[in-house]
C-alpha positions as CSV (number, residue, x, y, z in Angstrom):
1,M,0.2,0.3,-0.3
2,M,1.5,3.8,-1.0
3,L,2.4,6.0,2.4
4,L,-0.4,7.5,4.2
5,L,1.1,11.0,5.5
6,S,-0.2,12.8,8.4
7,A,-0.7,16.2,8.6
8,F,-2.3,18.9,11.3
9,L,-4.3,20.9,9.9
10,T,-4.1,24.2,13.1
11,A,-7.4,26.4,11.8
12,Q,-9.1,22.7,11.9
13,A,-7.8,21.1,14.4
14,Q,-7.8,18.0,12.7
15,E,-6.4,15.5,11.5
16,K,-5.9,14.7,7.2
17,R,-4.5,11.4,6.2
18,Y,-2.9,12.0,2.5
19,E,-2.1,9.0,-0.6
20,V,1.4,10.4,-2.5
21,Y,2.4,8.4,-5.5
22,S,6.1,8.6,-7.2
23,V,5.8,8.5,-11.1
24,G,9.2,8.9,-12.9
25,F,11.2,9.3,-15.8
26,Y,15.3,7.5,-16.4
27,N,16.7,7.6,-20.2
28,L,18.2,4.0,-18.9
29,E,20.9,4.5,-21.9
30,N,21.1,1.8,-24.6
31,L,19.7,-1.0,-22.1
32,F,20.3,-3.4,-25.2
33,D,20.6,-7.3,-25.0
34,T,22.9,-9.2,-26.6
35,I,21.2,-10.9,-29.7
36,H,20.5,-9.2,-32.9
37,D,17.4,-7.7,-33.7
38,K,16.8,-8.4,-37.3
39,G,16.3,-5.3,-38.9
40,K,17.5,-3.1,-36.1
41,N,21.1,-1.1,-35.9
42,D,22.2,-2.7,-32.7
43,Y,25.5,-4.4,-34.0
44,E,27.9,-2.2,-31.8
45,F,25.7,-4.4,-28.8
46,L,26.3,-7.1,-30.0
47,P,29.1,-10.5,-28.4
48,D,31.6,-9.1,-31.7
49,G,30.6,-5.3,-31.5
50,T,32.3,-1.8,-31.1
51,N,31.1,-2.5,-27.2
52,K,32.0,-6.1,-27.2
53,W,28.5,-6.0,-25.3
54,G,28.7,-10.1,-23.7
55,T,26.7,-11.5,-20.5
56,M,28.2,-10.2,-18.2
57,K,28.5,-6.1,-19.7
58,Y,24.9,-6.5,-19.7
59,T,24.4,-8.3,-16.7
60,N,25.3,-5.6,-15.2
61,K,23.7,-3.2,-17.0
62,L,20.8,-5.0,-15.7
63,K,22.0,-4.4,-11.9
64,N,22.5,-1.4,-11.9
65,M,19.5,-0.2,-14.2
66,A,17.2,-2.1,-11.2
67,R,19.4,-0.9,-8.3
68,V,18.7,3.1,-9.8
69,L,14.8,2.4,-10.5
70,N,14.6,0.4,-7.0
71,E,15.3,3.5,-4.9
72,M,13.9,6.3,-6.8
73,G,11.4,7.7,-5.0
74,T,12.1,5.8,-1.1
75,D,13.4,9.0,0.6
76,L,9.5,9.6,1.1
77,L,8.5,6.3,0.3
78,P,9.5,2.9,0.9
79,M,7.4,1.9,-1.3
80,G,9.0,3.3,-3.8
81,M,7.7,4.3,-7.5
82,A,4.3,3.7,-8.7
83,A,5.0,3.8,-12.6
84,V,8.4,5.1,-14.2
85,G,8.5,5.4,-17.9
86,V,12.2,4.5,-19.8
87,S,13.4,5.8,-23.4
88,E,16.6,3.8,-25.2
89,I,15.5,-0.1,-24.6
90,E,16.0,-2.5,-27.0
91,N,12.7,-4.4,-26.6
92,S,10.3,-6.4,-24.4
93,R,12.9,-9.0,-23.7
94,V,15.3,-6.0,-21.1
95,L,12.6,-4.8,-20.1
96,E,11.7,-8.8,-18.9
97,D,15.2,-9.3,-17.6
98,L,15.3,-5.6,-15.9
99,V,11.7,-6.7,-13.9
100,N,13.0,-10.0,-12.9
101,Q,16.3,-8.6,-11.1
102,E,15.8,-9.6,-7.4
103,P,14.7,-5.9,-6.0
104,L,12.4,-5.2,-8.7
105,A,10.6,-8.5,-8.3
106,A,10.1,-8.2,-5.4
107,R,8.3,-4.9,-5.3
108,G,5.9,-7.5,-8.3
109,W,6.9,-4.8,-10.9
110,D,5.3,-5.2,-14.3
111,F,6.2,-3.0,-17.8
112,V,4.3,-2.1,-21.0
113,H,6.1,-1.9,-24.3
114,I,5.2,-1.7,-27.8
115,E,7.6,-2.2,-30.4
116,G,8.6,1.6,-32.8
117,P,10.0,1.7,-36.1
118,D,13.1,3.3,-34.8
119,R,15.9,2.3,-37.1
120,R,18.4,2.1,-34.5
121,G,15.8,-0.2,-32.2
122,V,15.4,1.8,-29.9
123,D,11.7,2.3,-27.5
124,C,9.9,3.9,-24.4
125,G,8.3,1.9,-22.3
126,L,6.1,2.3,-19.0
127,L,7.8,0.5,-16.2
128,Y,5.9,0.2,-13.2
129,N,3.8,-1.2,-9.8
130,P,1.0,-2.7,-10.2
131,Q,-0.4,-2.0,-6.7
132,L,-0.2,1.5,-7.4
133,F,-0.6,1.3,-10.7
134,K,-3.1,-0.7,-12.8
135,P,-2.7,0.4,-16.9
136,V,-6.0,-0.6,-18.7
137,N,-5.0,0.5,-22.0
138,S,-1.7,1.9,-23.9
139,K,-1.5,2.7,-28.2
140,L,1.6,3.7,-29.7
141,A,1.3,7.3,-31.7
142,P,3.7,7.6,-34.6
143,Y,5.9,10.6,-35.2
144,T,4.9,11.9,-38.5
145,T,6.6,14.5,-41.0
146,E,4.9,17.3,-41.7
147,D,4.8,17.0,-45.0
148,N,4.4,12.6,-44.2
149,D,7.8,11.3,-45.3
150,T,7.3,7.9,-44.9
151,T,11.2,6.9,-45.1
152,Y,12.1,9.0,-41.6
153,K,11.4,6.4,-39.1
154,T,11.4,7.4,-35.6
155,R,10.1,6.6,-31.4
156,G,7.0,7.5,-31.3
157,F,5.1,8.6,-28.4
158,L,3.9,6.0,-26.2
159,I,0.3,6.4,-24.2
160,V,-0.3,4.4,-21.2
161,S,-4.0,5.0,-19.7
162,G,-4.0,3.4,-16.1
163,E,-5.7,4.2,-12.6
164,M,-3.8,5.3,-9.8
165,G,-5.5,6.5,-6.9
166,G,-9.2,6.1,-7.8
167,E,-8.7,8.1,-10.6
168,L,-7.7,8.1,-14.7
169,V,-4.1,9.1,-15.5
170,H,-2.6,9.5,-19.3
171,I,1.2,9.1,-19.3
172,I,2.9,9.6,-22.2
173,V,5.8,8.3,-22.7
174,N,8.4,10.2,-25.3
175,H,11.7,10.6,-26.4
176,W,12.3,12.9,-29.2
177,P,14.5,12.9,-31.6
178,S,18.0,13.5,-31.2
179,R,20.5,16.9,-31.3
180,Y,21.8,15.0,-34.7
181,A,18.2,16.7,-36.1
182,K,17.8,20.1,-36.2
183,S,15.2,21.8,-34.2
184,P,12.1,21.6,-36.9
185,A,12.2,17.5,-35.5
186,R,11.9,17.7,-32.0
187,E,9.3,21.1,-32.8
188,R,7.3,18.4,-34.8
189,A,7.2,16.7,-31.4
190,G,6.2,18.9,-30.0
191,V,2.9,20.3,-31.9
192,L,2.0,16.1,-31.8
193,V,2.0,15.6,-28.7
194,R,0.2,18.8,-27.9
195,Q,-2.7,17.5,-30.0
196,L,-2.7,14.2,-28.7
197,K,-3.0,15.6,-25.2
198,D,-5.7,18.1,-26.5
199,S,-7.5,14.7,-28.4
200,I,-7.6,13.0,-24.8
201,M,-8.5,16.0,-22.7
202,A,-11.6,17.0,-25.4
203,A,-13.2,13.4,-24.7
204,M,-12.7,13.1,-21.1
205,P,-12.0,16.5,-19.9
206,D,-11.7,15.7,-16.1
207,T,-8.6,13.0,-16.9
208,K,-5.4,13.2,-15.8
209,I,-2.1,13.8,-18.4
210,L,1.2,13.6,-17.6
211,I,3.9,14.1,-20.9
212,M,7.7,12.6,-19.7
213,G,10.5,11.9,-21.3
214,D,14.3,13.0,-22.8
215,M,13.2,15.4,-25.2
216,N,16.4,16.6,-26.4
217,D,15.6,19.9,-26.0
218,D,15.4,22.3,-22.5
219,P,11.8,23.4,-21.2
220,D,12.4,26.9,-22.5
221,D,13.3,25.9,-26.0
222,K,10.9,26.1,-28.2
223,S,10.0,22.7,-29.2
224,M,8.4,23.4,-25.1
225,A,7.7,26.3,-24.6
226,S,6.1,26.8,-27.8
227,C,4.9,23.8,-29.6
228,L,4.6,22.0,-26.6
229,G,3.0,24.8,-24.8
230,N,3.9,24.3,-21.7
231,F,4.2,27.0,-18.6
232,R,7.2,28.2,-16.5
233,N,5.1,29.7,-13.3
234,K,1.9,28.0,-11.4
235,E,0.2,31.0,-11.7
236,D,0.6,31.4,-15.3
237,V,-1.9,28.5,-16.0
238,K,-5.5,28.8,-15.8
239,A,-7.6,26.2,-17.5
240,S,-7.0,22.0,-17.0
241,T,-6.3,21.9,-20.6
242,D,-2.8,24.0,-19.7
243,L,0.7,22.4,-19.6
244,Y,2.7,22.8,-16.3
245,N,6.3,22.6,-16.9
246,P,8.1,22.5,-12.9
247,W,11.5,21.8,-14.3
248,W,11.5,25.6,-16.4
249,N,12.9,27.2,-12.6
250,I,14.7,24.4,-11.6
251,L,17.4,24.9,-14.6
252,R,17.4,28.7,-15.0
253,K,16.8,29.7,-10.9
254,K,18.6,26.8,-9.4
255,G,21.0,25.8,-12.4
256,A,20.0,22.1,-12.3
257,G,20.2,19.2,-15.0
258,T,19.9,15.9,-15.9
259,L,23.2,15.5,-18.0
260,K,26.0,17.6,-18.5
261,Y,27.8,18.2,-22.0
262,K,30.8,20.6,-21.5
263,G,30.3,21.6,-18.7
264,K,27.3,22.8,-18.6
265,W,24.0,20.6,-17.6
266,N,21.6,20.6,-19.4
267,L,17.3,20.0,-18.5
268,F,16.7,17.1,-21.1
269,D,14.3,15.3,-18.7
270,Q,11.4,15.9,-17.9
271,I,7.3,15.9,-16.6
272,V,4.7,17.9,-17.6
273,L,1.4,17.8,-15.9
274,S,-1.5,18.8,-17.5
275,G,-3.2,22.0,-15.0
276,N,-5.7,19.8,-13.4
277,L,-2.7,18.4,-11.2
278,L,-3.0,21.8,-9.8
279,G,-4.2,23.3,-6.6
280,N,-5.2,23.1,-3.3
281,D,-8.3,20.6,-4.2
282,R,-6.8,17.2,-2.2
283,S,-9.9,15.2,-2.9
284,T,-7.9,14.6,-6.2
285,L,-4.9,14.4,-7.3
286,K,-2.4,17.4,-7.1
287,L,1.4,18.1,-7.9
288,Y,2.9,17.5,-4.2
289,K,6.4,17.9,-5.2
290,T,9.2,17.3,-7.9
291,E,13.2,15.8,-7.3
292,I,15.8,15.3,-9.6
293,F,16.8,12.1,-8.5
294,S,20.1,11.5,-7.2
295,R,23.1,9.7,-5.7
296,N,26.6,9.5,-5.5
297,Y,27.7,6.3,-7.3
298,L,26.1,8.0,-10.3
299,F,28.9,10.3,-10.4
300,Q,32.7,10.4,-11.3
301,Q,34.4,10.5,-8.4
302,E,37.4,11.3,-10.5
303,G,39.3,12.1,-13.2
304,R,39.0,14.9,-15.9
305,Y,35.1,14.1,-15.8
306,K,34.6,13.9,-11.9
307,G,31.0,15.4,-11.4
308,N,29.7,14.3,-14.9
309,T,27.1,11.9,-14.8
310,L,28.9,8.2,-14.3
311,R,27.8,6.1,-18.1
312,T,28.1,2.6,-18.9
313,H,30.9,3.2,-21.6
314,A,32.6,6.6,-22.4
315,G,35.6,7.1,-24.8
316,G,35.3,3.8,-26.0
317,V,35.8,2.5,-22.5
318,W,33.2,0.0,-20.3
319,L,33.1,2.0,-16.5
320,N,30.4,-0.1,-15.6
321,G,28.5,2.7,-15.0
322,Y,24.4,3.7,-15.0
323,S,23.5,6.3,-17.8
324,D,24.4,9.4,-19.2
325,H,21.3,11.1,-17.6
326,L,19.6,11.4,-14.4
327,P,16.2,10.8,-13.7
328,V,13.1,13.2,-12.6
329,I,10.8,12.0,-10.1
330,V,6.9,14.0,-9.8
331,Y,5.1,13.0,-6.3
332,L,1.3,13.2,-6.3
333,I,-0.9,13.9,-3.1
334,K,-4.9,13.2,-2.7
335,E,-6.8,13.4,0.3
336,A,-7.1,10.1,2.2
337,K,-10.5,8.4,2.2
């Protein structure tokens, strides 16, 4: 069961209890198995490939990812995460191996994955604890170019609808085109996801939406601020269909990020919330707090790149690390019945 927080409201002189749910996102940085998947460019992650990706490396990668996922959210909630969107996973097989790792298996974690068209073979998925989040439907919405270029193949948008705290929640997991592509490719992703959000909320105005992922852009880049259309400050959110991006001020006011490039922090990993997740009426799910998940072991501790995230590989060397990204978490709170 979820954690029950107690709070005394002085004015009413009564005790209230709250349910808290944690939802996160984590780019797992190339979670490939050791077997070639037909039609995928996974050759560097094979035993005879560039990375010499054999059983030992794969097994260690799974253990490292499971360690992080198991610890996420536990500073506040002993049961950990209700749901975690993930990117850069090769297939359902790697997610099956991941949830079978001891700490996640003990929690009973499961996953949602739909095979996508990405040429490199990486997809998005959703891991979840069935005691806290119960999927009822899922689909993969395709990334389409403005001119309907059918030769352009990249990751779609994984939409998982489910029940959390007795409410319907839609989670849209993203991994937008990389920085090797120019900004218009990510701007197009922003437009498409905004259309998905509008379509869902037109059909179900009261539903809650969480848009998460590695956007490969910061919160104030055009793809996010204009095309997806998210607001920086809570007071600017006027409607349930508006989107609030708590990471904007975390990056620009606090200087915190999820990945470092040339000594500078970016915050590509974000969770954006529909406007009806804001406010003080805690009879329904509301945003409680946000967190960039951090542990010392996720960072290089010495050398030229001290303070950078500790990756699986760097400069052709296997570091037995974790990811080039840090996870992000939002906590949702609701008054217990």
